[in-house]
N, C-alpha and C positions, 0 to 999 in steps of 0.2 A: 288170417292177419286182420287185426283191428286197425281202422284208419281214423285218425283225428284230423279233421280238415277245417280250414278257415280261409276266408277270402275277403278282399276289399278292393275298391277302385276309387280313383280321385281324378278330377278334371285337370289338375296341375295348376301352374302359375300363369300360363300364357294362353291356353285355349279357352274358348267361351263355352264349348260343349264337350261332352265326354263321348267319344266314339268307341271306347272299349266296352266290352261286355264279358261277363263270366258266369259260369254255372257250377254249382255244387249239388249233385244229385246222389245222396248217400244211399238211396233205395237200390240203385244198381251199381254204385261205386264209380260214377262218371264225373269227371272234373274237366272244365274246358275254359280257355281264354281266347277271345277274339279281339283283334285290333282293326277297326273299320277304317275305310278311306273313301274319299269321294267328294267331301265337302257338301255344304248346304244340307246337312242332316243325313246325307246318303251313307256316310260311314257308320253312323249310329244304327240306321236301318239295316245295313249289311251285317254288322256284327250280331245284332239281336236276332235277325232272321236265320243266319247261318247256325247259331246255337239251337234255335228252335227246330230247324230242318234236320240237323244231325242227331239231336237227342230224340226227336220223334222217331226217326228211322231205327235207332237202337232200342228204344222202348218197345216198339212193335215186334222186335226180334229177341227179346230178353230171354226167351226159352233156350236160345243157344247158349246164353251165359250160364244157365243152371246146369247144363250137361257138359260144359267145356272140360272139366277135369276127369271125366269118366271115359274118355277115349284118347288114344295116342295122339291123334291130330286135332283134338278138341280146341286147344288154345290157338292153334294156327287158323282154325275156322273162324274164331272170334277176330283174329287179326284181319282176315279177309273181309269179314262183315263190317268192321270199323272203317276199312278203306272204302267199302261201298257206301257207307253212311256219309263219309266226307265227299265222295263223288256225287252222291244224291244232293247234299247241301250245295255243292258247287253248281250243279245243273239247275236246281230250283232258283238259286239266287241269280244266276245268269239270265234265266227266263224272266224273273221278276224285274230285273234291270232293263230288259228290252221293252217292257210294257208299262212300267211305272213312270209316269211323267216326272222329269227332272232328276231321275236316278240312274240314267244310262251310264255305264262304266263304273258303277260302285263295286267295291270289293272289300275283302277282309282277310286277315291272317286267321288261322285256326290251329290251336294246339290243344290236344286233349290227352287225358290219361284215364284208362279204365282199369280198375283194380279188381282182380278175380283171385280169391284164395291168397296164395303167396306170390302171385304173378301180377305184373302190370304191363299194359300195352299202350304205347304211344301212337297217336296219329297226328301228323304235323304238315302244315303248309304255311310258308311265309317266314317271318323273322321274329315272331314271338318265340319264347324259349321254354324248354324243360331242362331243369337241373336236378341232379340227385346229390345229396350230401351224405356221404357214407364213410364211416370211420374217420371223421374230421377232414375228409378230402371232398372237394366239389368237382363234379363232372357235368359238363354240358352234354346232354344226350341228343338234343335236336341239332339240326344243321340250319344255319341262316341261309334262306333261299334268296340271296341278294346278288346283284351284279358284282359287287366287290368280292364276295366270298368265291364266286365262280371264277373271277379273273385270278384270284390268288391260287385256287386249286389247279388252274390251267397254266400257272407260271407267267401270266401276263402282268401281274402286279405283285409287289412284295408287301408283306403285312405292315411294314412301316413306311410305305410310300405316302408322300404328302397329299396326293390326290385321292387317297383311300376314302375319305369322308364323302367325297362327291358321289361315290357309287354305293355307299353303305346302306342307303335308304331306297335304292332302286330295286324293287322286288322282281324276281324272275318267276315266282309262283305266287298265286293268290286265289282265294275263293271268289267265284262270281265274275271274274273279268274275262274269262274264256269258257267255251263250251265244255272243255275237259281240263283236268289238272292232274299232275303227278303227285301222289301222296307218299310221304315218308312214314314208314311204320317201324316199330321196334318192340319186340316182346322181350321182357327182362324179368328177372327174379327180384322180389323185394326181400330185404333182410330186416330183422328187428332193428329199430332205431334209425332206419333210413328216413330222410326227409326229402320229399319231392317239392320243387318250387316251379310253378308255372307262372310266367309273367309276360307282360307286353314290353316293347322296347322302351317305353317310358321309364322303366326301371333298369333294364339291361344296358341301356346306353351309358348309365352312370356306374357301371361295374368295370373298371379298367382291367380287372382279372377276376376269373371265376372264384378264386379263393376269398375275395372280399365278401361274397355272399355268405360263406361259412362263418365269418366274423359277425355278421348282422343277425343271423338266425339263432335264437336261443331255444333249444328243445324244451326247456322248463316253462317257457312262456309262448308256446307255439300259437295259441289262440290269438295273441296280439301281434304275431310276427308280420302278417301282411301290412298292418298299420305302421309298424316300425320300418318296414321296407319302403313304404310310401313316404314316410317322413324323411327317410334318408335321401330319396330321389328329389323330394321337394327342396331340401336344404342344398342339394347339389345343383339346383337350377329349375327343376320342374317344368321343362320346356314342352312336355308332351303329356297326354293322359297316362296315368300310371295304374296298373292293375297287377295284383299278385294273389296267388292261391298257394297255401302251404299244406302239405300232407305229411303226417307222422305215422309210420308203420310200427305197430306193436304186436307182439305175439298174441294169438287168440286165447280163448279160455282153456284150451287143451293143447298147449304147444308141444311139438315134438322136436327131435334133433334135426329135422329137415333143413332149417335155415343154416345151421352150422355146417352141414354137409355141403350145401350149395356154396357157402363161402370157400370151403376147401377146394371144391371142384373148380370154381372160378379162379381162385388163386393159383391152382396148379396149371391151368391153361395160361394165365397171364404171365407166369414165370417161365413158360416154355418158349422154345425158339420160334414157334409159330406166331406168338403174340408180340414179338419184339417190335416196339414202335407203334403199337395199336392203342387207340383210345379206349376208354372204358366201354363205350357203346359198341365199338366193333368187337371187343372181346366178348361182350354179351351176345352178339349175333353168332359168334363162333360156338359159344357154349350151347346155344339153342339149336345148333346143327350137329350136336354130338349126342352120344348115348352113354348112359351109365351101364357097365357090364359087371355083374356079380358072378363070380365063378368059384367053384369048389375045387379042392385039391384033387388032382388027377384028371381034371377036365382039359380037353384040347381046344385051343382057339383057332378060328378060321384064319389062315395066313396065306392062302392061295391067291394068285393074281386075279383081278377082275374088278368090276365097278363097285362091288360090295366089300372089297378088301380095304384096308386103311391103316391108320396109325393108332396105336394104343398108348395112353398115358397111365402110368401105374399110380393109383391112390394108396393102396396098401396090399400086402401079400408078396409072394415071390413067384416068379415066372422063369421056367427053364427053357431057353431057346437053343435050337440047333440050326446053324447056318448051312447054306448049300455046300460049303466046302468042308463040312463036318465038324466045325468048331462048336463047342457047347459053352453057353454063357448063362449065368443066373442073374436076373435083374430084380431090384426092389425099388420102392418109391424113393425119389421122384423120377425114375428112369422112364424111358419110352422106347418103342420099337415099331417097325413097320412103316416108317416115314416115306420110304421110296414107293410104297404101295399107293400113295396119293397121286403118282404119276403113272400113266400107261407105260407098260414095259418095265416097271420097277422090279427089283430082284426080290422074289419071295423067299421067306424062311422055309426051311424044311419042316420045322414043327415048333409049336409054342405050347408048353404044358404047364398048367398051374401046379406048382409044388407046395403052395400054402394058400389057403382061402384068400381070394383077392377081389378088389374092386378096381376097375379100370374105366377111364374115359375113352370112348372110341369115336373116331371121325372117319367115316367111309369116304372113298373117293367119289362116289355118286353124290353125296351131300356136300362134299367139299367143292366139287365142280359146280353144283347148283347154286351154292352160296356165292361163288366167284362170278358166275354169270349174272346173278341178280344184282350184285353190288360190285361193279368192275373195279372201283378204286380199292376196295377192301381186297378183292381177289388179286390185284396186282401186288399189294404188299404181302399177302399170304404166300404167293408163288415166289416172290423174291426171298422171303424168309426161309422157305422150304429149300430153294436152290442153294442159298448160302449155307444152310445146315448140312445138306448133302455134300457140298464142297468140303466143309470142315471134317465130316466123317471120313471122306476118302483121303483127305490130307493126313489125318491121324493114322489111317491104315498104311498109307504109302510113305509116311514120314516126309511129306513135301511141304513147301511153303504155302500156307493157306491163302496168302495174299496173291501169290502168283497164279494159283489155280482158280481163285475167284475172278481174277482179272480175265482169265481165259474164257471161263464159262459165262460170266456176266459182263461181257465187254461193254455193253451199255444197256440202258433200260428199254430201248427199242427192241432188242433181241428178246428180252423177257416178255414184253407185251405180245410179240409175235408168238411166243410159246404158249401164252395163256389163250390167245385166239385159236391156236391149233387145237388145244385140248377141248375148247368149246365146240369147235366144228366137228371134231371126231366123235364126241359124245352125242 
């Protein structure tokens, strides 16, 4: 994937100094935005040093980047390395604040994207943002690490509460303010014509809805897009420093059908019962915990119970199934089977035989459980969707009211949470 990148920063209309910093390092495909805080030039020092510390760590380990696509877990090793780079930046900045006169308590947000082949990896702390504009839709991939967002997610505050603004700028995570920090990461696929936008809250505060960003970014004039975004924020008030980086993904010199295959795979998952109500970033996480299975006619698929069993989503081809009660069923795209195998004690099929060359997306129970443990909120939604679908299937088989059965099995969300915890403990 070829990347065209551009960035710009402005002090805004109110502040006297610019505490934002950004980095475009095309030699390793690294792009970063930091929004410093602390006053008396501390914010400027924090943002500049955080970028220097993180980029230095990555540069010293760039050999990992060169081999990422050559091993099954290579990209996940890069994810781990980026998380360590941000932890390193946090540690170094925290130590610097302890010894540098007048800079105690300084900190910064940090949002970065590293592009490798047709993959991108986000590392994120704070309330700067990463958006992706794809097929004329705008998706916020990063999470705002603010007290307001945390209170909303915990049900303590509604999104339209009048006191929301009071908590919107209180960070729950930042680089350099404590000895350790929790880093949000995301590995996702880049498609041709995707536009990624990294920005500080000096811009995002003036975006009442993410869709507004799509109206402001013109792919034909992407080199000037950051300046156009800054001008928009200035005209809207310019109350803070404003920084933006835009990235446009283009096919390489020797493009293959890979991106279109990825689009189909992601769409198949997003249209499935598992992804009901999931954001784009959460659907991407699920895609990265699945495997593409290519099978020839006559081949048998593993359908026995166990941690490596799971659900299959059919991309193309035909699969002949035999159920434990002896029924025979033939499935084609976009059907799926094996969903109960995501639960311990699920009913296994007697057999699954490929009757026509097929491609399937497979999610094992082991990886499904691991994803749910790593991201509990996502896991909660996945298990809820899974339970609802199993209810629907049984209702269809028994000709019962789906509402009545769902009310019985999903009496309240606390029961579902307890089920998720049980799966975690048993695994």
